[in-house]
PAZA-44239 format. One record per residue: z, x, y of N, C-alpha, C in turn; chain; residue number from 1. Coordinates in steps of 0.1 Angstrom, whole numbers. Last residue first. Layout:
N
     n.w     n.u     n.v    ca.w    ca.u    ca.v     c.w     c.u     c.v   ch     i
       Z       X       Y       Z       X       Y       Z       X       Y    A   NUM
...
% end
This chain:
304
     n.w     n.u     n.v    ca.w    ca.u    ca.v     c.w     c.u     c.v   ch     i
    1053     990     760    1047     977     759    1041     976     744    A   304
    1072    1011     783    1071    1006     768    1065     991     767    A   303
    1059    1035     803    1065    1023     802    1062    1016     789    A   302
    1052    1058     810    1057    1058     797    1064    1043     795    A   301
    1021    1074     825    1031    1066     824    1038    1063     811    A   300
    1001    1090     831    1010    1097     822    1023    1089     822    A   299
     985    1080     850     982    1078     836     991    1085     826    A   298
    1004    1057     870    1003    1071     868     999    1071     852    A   297
    1005    1032     884     995    1035     876     992    1049     872    A   296
    1026    1032     900    1030    1025     888    1018    1029     879    A   295
    1016    1042     925    1025    1050     919    1031    1044     903    A   294
    1000    1020     929     992    1032     927    1002    1043     918    A   293
    1016    1001     942    1007    1000     929    1004    1012     923    A   292
    1025    1014     962    1035    1012     953    1029    1010     941    A   291
    1002    1014     978    1007    1028     975    1017    1026     965    A   290
     996     988     982     989     996     972     994    1009     969    A   289
    1018     980     998    1017     974     984    1007     982     976    A   288
    1011     996    1022    1022     997    1015    1024     992     999    A   287
     984     982    1026     988     998    1025     998    1003    1016    A   286
     991     954    1034     985     960    1021     985     977    1016    A   285
    1000     946    1057    1009     949    1044    1005     955    1033    A   284
     979     940    1070     988     949    1075    1000     954    1065    A   283
     967     920    1055     960     932    1058     971     943    1063    A   282
     985     900    1057     983     907    1043     975     920    1046    A   281
     986     894    1082     998     897    1079     994     906    1064    A   280
     960     881    1085     963     893    1093     975     902    1088    A   279
     963     859    1069     955     870    1065     958     882    1073    A   278
     984     845    1084     988     850    1071     978     859    1065    A   277
     968     839    1106     979     848    1109     985     854    1095    A   276
     951     820    1096     948     833    1103     957     843    1104    A   275
     970     801    1088     963     806    1078     958     819    1084    A   274
     981     791    1111     991     798    1102     979     806    1091    A   273
     960     782    1124     968     793    1129     973     799    1120    A   272
     954     758    1107     946     769    1108     952     782    1116    A   271
     980     744    1108     976     751    1096     966     761    1098    A   270
     977     735    1135     988     744    1131     986     750    1117    A   269
     958     720    1131     956     730    1142     965     739    1135    A   268
     965     698    1115     953     708    1112     954     721    1120    A   267
    1002     695    1116     989     692    1118     978     703    1117    A   266
    1027     699    1109    1025     699    1123    1008     698    1127    A   265
    1029     694    1082    1036     684    1090    1030     686    1104    A   264
    1019     720    1074    1010     710    1073    1017     698    1080    A   263
    1040     738    1072    1034     737    1082    1022     726    1084    A   262
    1051     728    1047    1059     727    1058    1050     727    1071    A   261
    1030     739    1029    1035     723    1031    1043     720    1044    A   260
    1033     764    1036    1019     759    1038    1023     742    1040    A   259
    1058     769    1023    1057     774    1038    1043     767    1043    A   258
    1051     767     996    1060     757    1001    1059     759    1018    A   257
    1032     788     993    1026     772     991    1040     764     997    A   256
    1052     807     995    1041     807    1003    1036     793    1003    A   255
    1066     802     970    1073     802     984    1065     801     995    A   254
    1047     804     950    1054     790     955    1060     790     968    A   253
    1045     833     952    1034     823     956    1037     810     958    A   252
    1071     840     944    1066     844     957    1054     836     961    A   251
    1071     828     919    1080     826     927    1078     830     942    A   250
    1049     842     909    1047     828     908    1059     824     916    A   249
    1057     868     906    1046     867     915    1045     852     917    A   248
    1077     865     885    1084     871     898    1069     867     908    A   247
    1061     853     863    1075     846     869    1078     851     883    A   246
    1044     876     858    1041     864     863    1049     854     869    A   245
    1062     896     849    1056     898     861    1050     884     866    A   244
    1073     881     827    1083     885     836    1075     887     850    A   243
    1046     879     812    1055     865     816    1065     870     825    A   242
    1036     902     802    1029     896     815    1038     884     819    A   241
    1049     911     781    1050     919     794    1048     910     804    A   240
    1042     890     763    1054     892     765    1058     901     778    A   239
    1014     895     763    1018     884     771    1032     885     771    A   238
    1011     919     750    1008     920     762    1013     907     772    A   237
    1022     909     722    1030     920     729    1024     922     745    A   236
    1001     892     719    1017     887     721    1023     898     726    A   235
     979     909     711     981     901     722     994     894     727    A   234
     992     921     689     991     930     702     989     921     714    A   233
     991     898     671    1005     906     673    1003     914     688    A   232
     963     891     670     972     883     676     986     892     681    A   231
     934     913     675     949     911     669     958     902     677    A   230
     903     913     673     914     908     679     924     906     670    A   229
     885     947     668     890     933     661     900     926     670    A   228
     857     956     688     872     960     685     877     947     680    A   227
     832     959     693     835     955     680     849     957     674    A   226
     829     966     719     828     952     717     830     950     702    A   225
     851     992     732     838     989     720     838     973     718    A   224
     859    1018     751     858    1005     749     846    1001     739    A   223
     878    1042     770     872    1040     757     870    1024     755    A   222
     873    1050     802     878    1040     794     869    1039     780    A   221
     857    1067     821     870    1072     812     876    1064     804    A   220
     822    1062     813     835    1058     821     848    1065     815    A   219
     800    1062     798     802    1072     809     815    1070     816    A   218
     797    1041     782     805    1052     776     806    1063     787    A   217
     785    1016     785     776    1032     788     783    1042     781    A   216
     805     998     787     796     997     777     788    1009     775    A   215
     813    1001     814     823    1001     799     815    1005     791    A   214
     794     998     830     799    1012     830     808    1012     814    A   213
     790     972     826     780     979     822     783     995     820    A   212
     810     962     840     809     960     824     800     968     818    A   211
     804     968     866     816     974     859     815     974     844    A   210
     780     953     867     779     968     872     790     972     863    A   209
     791     927     867     781     933     858     779     946     860    A   208
     809     928     887     816     926     874     804     933     866    A   207
     792     929     910     803     940     908     806     940     893    A   206
     781     904     908     772     917     906     782     926     904    A   205
     805     887     910     796     888     897     787     901     897    A   204
     811     891     936     822     895     925     813     895     911    A   203
     789     878     950     792     891     952     801     899     941    A   202
     791     852     938     781     859     935     783     874     939    A   201
     817     844     949     815     843     934     802     852     933    A   200
     815     845     976     825     855     969     820     856     954    A   199
     794     830     981     793     844     983     803     852     978    A   198
     806     804     972     796     808     967     793     826     967    A   197
     828     803     992     831     805     979     816     808     972    A   196
     812     799    1014     821     812    1014     823     814    1001    A   195
     799     774    1008     791     788    1009     798     797    1009    A   194
     818     755    1014     816     760     998     809     771     998    A   193
     817     750    1041     827     758    1034     827     761    1021    A   192
     779     749    1038     795     748    1045     805     754    1041    A   191
     755     752    1029     767     748    1019     780     746    1027    A   190
     723     749    1039     735     750    1043     747     745    1035    A   189
     696     762    1016     703     750    1023     718     755    1027    A   188
     669     784    1020     685     783    1015     693     770    1023    A   187
     648     785    1032     645     775    1024     661     776    1016    A   186
     662     792    1064     650     788    1059     649     780    1047    A   185
     696     791    1060     684     798    1067     671     795    1057    A   184
     732     784    1064     717     782    1057     707     789    1067    A   183
     760     785    1068     749     778    1079     735     776    1072    A   182
     766     797    1042     776     786    1049     768     780    1059    A   181
     748     815    1033     752     804    1024     759     793    1029    A   180
     747     833    1053     733     828    1047     737     815    1040    A   179
     771     841    1060     765     835    1070     752     826    1065    A   178
     778     855    1033     784     845    1040     777     836    1050    A   177
     760     876    1025     759     862    1020     766     851    1027    A   176
     770     898    1037     757     894    1040     753     879    1035    A   175
     797     898    1028     795     897    1044     779     893    1046    A   174
     793     903    1001     798     891    1006     796     888    1019    A   173
     778     929     999     772     915     994     775     901    1001    A   172
     801     942    1010     788     943    1017     780     932    1013    A   171
     819     935     988     820     933    1004     809     932    1010    A   170
     808     947     967     812     934     967     813     926     979    A   169
     810     976     976     797     970     972     797     953     973    A   168
     835     979     976     828     983     987     812     974     988    A   167
     844     976     950     849     965     961     841     967     973    A   166
     831     997     938     827     983     934     831     973     946    A   165
     845    1018     951     829    1018     953     825    1002     948    A   164
     871    1012     940     869    1013     954     854    1010     957    A   163
     866    1017     911     868    1003     915     868    1003     930    A   162
     859    1045     912     850    1035     909     854    1023     914    A   161
     884    1057     923     872    1057     929     859    1048     928    A   160
     903    1058     905     906    1050     913     892    1047     925    A   159
     910    1067     873     898    1067     883     898    1057     892    A   158
     932    1066     858     932    1078     867     919    1078     878    A   157
     935    1048     842     931    1059     838     928    1069     846    A   156
     941    1025     859     951    1030     849     949    1044     843    A   155
     918    1022     872     930    1027     880     939    1035     870    A   154
     904    1009     851     897    1022     860     909    1030     865    A   153
     920     987     850     918     995     836     915    1010     845    A   152
     914     974     872     929     978     870     927     989     858    A   151
     887     968     867     890     975     883     906     981     879    A   150
     890     950     847     881     961     846     886     972     856    A   149
     906     929     858     909     936     846     904     949     848    A   148
     888     920     881     900     925     884     906     933     872    A   147
     865     913     866     862     922     873     876     926     876    A   146
     878     889     855     874     900     846     871     913     854    A   145
     884     873     877     894     877     868     889     891     860    A   144
     855     866     885     868     875     894     878     883     887    A   143
     845     856     863     841     869     868     850     876     879    A   142
     860     832     863     860     841     851     854     856     856    A   141
     855     819     885     867     825     885     868     834     873    A   140
     834     799     892     832     812     888     843     822     888    A   139
     849     774     894     838     774     885     834     790     881    A   138
     868     783     914     873     781     902     861     780     889    A   137
     851     780     937     859     791     933     861     793     920    A   136
     839     752     934     829     766     935     837     778     930    A   135
     863     741     941     857     737     930     847     747     928    A   134
     874     751     966     880     757     954     872     749     940    A   133
     856     738     985     858     752     986     862     759     971    A   132
     861     713     980     847     718     980     846     733     977    A   131
     886     712     988     885     708     973     869     712     969    A   130
     884     716    1014     893     726    1005     890     724     991    A   129
     872     693    1023     868     706    1026     873     715    1014    A   128
     892     672    1015     879     673    1010     871     685    1010    A   127
     914     679    1031     913     682    1016     903     681    1011    A   126
     906     677    1056     908     690    1051     909     690    1039    A   125
     903     646    1053     891     656    1057     894     669    1053    A   124
     930     640    1046     920     636    1038     907     646    1040    A   123
     954     665    1055     947     653    1060     934     653    1051    A   122
     976     679    1032     966     682    1039     960     668    1043    A   121
    1002     679    1017    1001     673    1030     989     675    1039    A   120
     999     685     993    1006     695    1004    1006     689    1017    A   119
     988     667     980    1000     669     978    1008     676     986    A   118
     962     675     989     968     662     996     982     662     995    A   117
     957     697     971     957     697     987     963     685     993    A   116
     957     682     945     968     694     949     970     696     967    A   115
     935     666     948     951     661     948     960     673     951    A   114
     914     686     947     918     676     960     929     671     961    A   113
     917     697     924     919     705     937     922     695     947    A   112
     917     689     897     928     685     907     929     691     919    A   111
     895     699     883     897     685     881     907     678     893    A   110
     895     727     890     883     720     894     888     707     894    A   109
     919     736     880     915     737     895     904     729     899    A   108
     918     732     852     927     724     861     923     724     877    A   107
     894     746     848     896     732     845     904     724     852    A   106
     903     773     856     892     766     861     892     751     859    A   105
     925     779     835     930     776     852     918     770     859    A   104
     911     782     814     921     770     814     923     766     828    A   103
     896     804     820     889     790     819     896     778     818    A   102
     915     821     823     907     819     836     901     806     833    A   101
     926     823     798     935     818     808     927     816     821    A   100
     904     836     786     909     822     780     915     816     790    A    99
     898     860     800     887     848     796     893     834     794    A    98
     922     873     796     917     869     810     909     858     808    A    97
     920     880     769     932     869     775     926     864     787    A    96
     898     894     766     898     883     761     909     869     769    A    95
     908     917     784     896     910     787     896     895     780    A    94
     929     924     767     935     917     780     921     911     785    A    93
     916     933     746     926     921     743     929     914     757    A    92
     901     955     755     894     946     748     902     932     749    A    91
     923     971     763     914     966     774     905     955     769    A    90
     937     977     741     943     971     752     932     964     760    A    89
     918     991     723     921     977     719     929     969     730    A    88
     914    1013     742     904    1003     737     909     990     733    A    87
     940    1024     737     936    1020     750     923    1011     751    A    86
     944    1028     712     950    1018     714     946    1014     730    A    85
     922    1050     709     922    1038     701     930    1026     708    A    84
     937    1069     726     925    1063     732     919    1049     723    A    83
     961    1084     733     960    1075     721     949    1064     723    A    82
     970    1097     751     959    1103     745     957    1096     734    A    81
     990    1093     767     996    1096     753     981    1101     746    A    80
     977    1081     791     986    1093     789     992    1101     779    A    79
     968    1060     776     958    1069     779     966    1083     785    A    78
     991    1045     770     986    1050     760     975    1060     763    A    77
    1002    1041     796    1010    1044     788    1001    1053     775    A    76
     981    1025     808     987    1039     815     996    1045     805    A    75
     978    1003     793     966    1013     792     971    1029     798    A    74
    1000     989     798     996     993     782     986    1007     785    A    73
    1004     984     824    1014     993     818    1009     997     802    A    72
     981     972     830     983     983     835     995     992     830    A    71
     984     948     815     974     959     811     975     972     817    A    70
    1004     937     827    1005     942     815     996     951     810    A    69
     990     931     851     999     939     852    1003     944     838    A    68
     972     911     839     965     923     847     977     932     846    A    67
     991     890     835     982     897     826     976     912     829    A    66
    1002     885     859    1009     890     849    1001     897     840    A    65
     978     874     872     985     884     875     993     893     868    A    64
     974     850     854     963     862     853     970     878     860    A    63
     995     836     861     993     842     849     987     853     848    A    62
     989     834     891    1001     841     887    1000     844     872    A    61
     969     815     898     964     829     894     977     839     890    A    60
     980     793     912     975     792     897     970     806     892    A    59
     988     807     934    1000     801     925     994     800     912    A    58
     966     813     945     976     823     943     984     818     933    A    57
     954     789     949     948     797     942     957     809     939    A    56
     969     778     970     971     773     957     963     781     945    A    55
     962     795     991     974     793     987     976     788     971    A    54
     935     789     993     937     801     989     953     802     985    A    53
     934     762    1002     932     765     991     935     778     984    A    52
     946     765    1030     955     758    1021     951     760    1004    A    51
     924     778    1039     937     783    1040     949     779    1028    A    50
     904     762    1038     904     773    1027     916     781    1029    A    49
     914     739    1053     909     738    1040     910     750    1031    A    48
     915     755    1078     927     747    1073     927     747    1057    A    47
     890     758    1087     898     769    1082     913     765    1074    A    46
     880     734    1086     874     742    1076     886     752    1073    A    45
     895     722    1108     895     716    1096     890     724    1083    A    44
     883     739    1129     898     740    1123     900     734    1112    A    43
     848     748    1123     862     740    1131     874     744    1123    A    42
     829     764    1116     830     753    1111     841     742    1117    A    41
     836     789    1125     826     783    1129     822     767    1127    A    40
     853     798    1103     861     791    1115     849     785    1124    A    39
     838     808    1085     842     794    1082     849     788    1094    A    38
     835     834    1096     823     825    1097     828     812    1094    A    37
     864     842    1097     855     843    1109     843     834    1108    A    36
     872     839    1071     876     827    1080     870     830    1092    A    35
     854     861    1058     853     846    1056     859     836    1065    A    34
     868     882    1073     854     879    1077     851     865    1071    A    33
     892     881    1059     893     875    1076     878     875    1078    A    32
     887     886    1036     890     874    1037     891     871    1052    A    31
     881     914    1041     870     905    1036     874     891    1038    A    30
     905     924    1042     900     922    1056     885     914    1052    A    29
     913     927    1015     920     919    1025     915     915    1037    A    28
     893     945    1006     894     933    1003     901     923    1010    A    27
     902     968    1023     886     962    1025     887     948    1019    A    26
     927     971    1012     926     969    1026     910     962    1029    A    25
     918     980     985     926     967     989     923     963    1005    A    24
     904    1003     989     897     992     984     905     978     987    A    23
     926    1020    1002     911    1017    1008     904    1005    1003    A    22
     942    1020     982     946    1016     995     936    1012    1003    A    21
     929    1032     962     933    1020     959     938    1014     972    A    20
     922    1057     972     909    1049     970     914    1031     968    A    19
     951    1069     977     939    1068     986     931    1057     984    A    18
     961    1072     950     966    1060     962     955    1057     971    A    17
     951    1093     938     950    1078     931     955    1067     943    A    16
     956    1113     954     944    1110     950     941    1097     942    A    15
     982    1109     956     975    1107     970     960    1106     965    A    14
     994    1118     934     995    1104     940     987    1100     949    A    13
     985    1144     934     981    1137     923     982    1121     927    A    12
     999    1156     958     983    1155     957     980    1146     946    A    11
    1025    1152     946    1023    1144     959    1006    1143     960    A    10
    1028    1170     927    1027    1155     926    1023    1147     936    A     9
    1007    1197     916    1016    1190     927    1017    1173     926    A     8
    1008    1200     881    1007    1205     896    1012    1196     905    A     7
     997    1169     865     999    1184     863     998    1190     877    A     6
     985    1148     864     999    1145     860    1002    1161     859    A     5
     959    1150     873     970    1142     883     982    1141     877    A     4
     948    1167     859     952    1172     872     961    1162     879    A     3
     939    1153     838     950    1161     836     955    1166     850    A     2
     916    1138     833     925    1135     844     941    1143     845    A     1
% end
């Protein structure tokens, strides 16, 4: 990947940024597709999914910090050609992601409906949202681990593979959404939970492929299942993760507070707010993705 750090800087950034922007826009657009199908179930279903997504954003702040720490760690050592440290960083981040996602899964499943009611959701909305959250958090491990692997590919200068994985997951998700939400033939209608099932299944397929690429040795990422876990290295990653988690958490809590304020005006207002929020995310994603790609220069020198 030396062509990304030598020669024309703009071309190098564009090489990394374009697939990241495309993948993130597709990901954001997919949430609109979910709302499109869920919307056929009524405003209460839209409100339940919208509020659930805001809760997920808050609970996932720890994971966001860990992924950001992994990006900084891998970028630095991959640029320095210290591939042994890259392998250790990826392995440790996957383990940390597994541990924290399991903890968040338990919290999310046990207290999903309580959190929605605390935000001001009507009982019927909270019930629908809880059914969505329960499924989503049950399979959150695959979502988190796929996120870690994709960020690692990008940090090593390969932004195309994550984009293709996102495209595959999106195609599967779009095909599964109506099937699992409304049912067909022998497949029962799962309602709002069907959207979460579609997300988990599609991301699990993408994760299986991504992990197989890691193990195959045909990716730019050095990786081994025999890497020994080192607590000092894990602590280094956590120390970098904490400030990013706090920053992301403050932003997510703000969105959650806005959701609670809108909930005062009823279910219809929540539904409209949720839809507009997704549209806004799609509009902002190109700028956010471009900024992220600049951070993932594989010749980076951020100290971790």
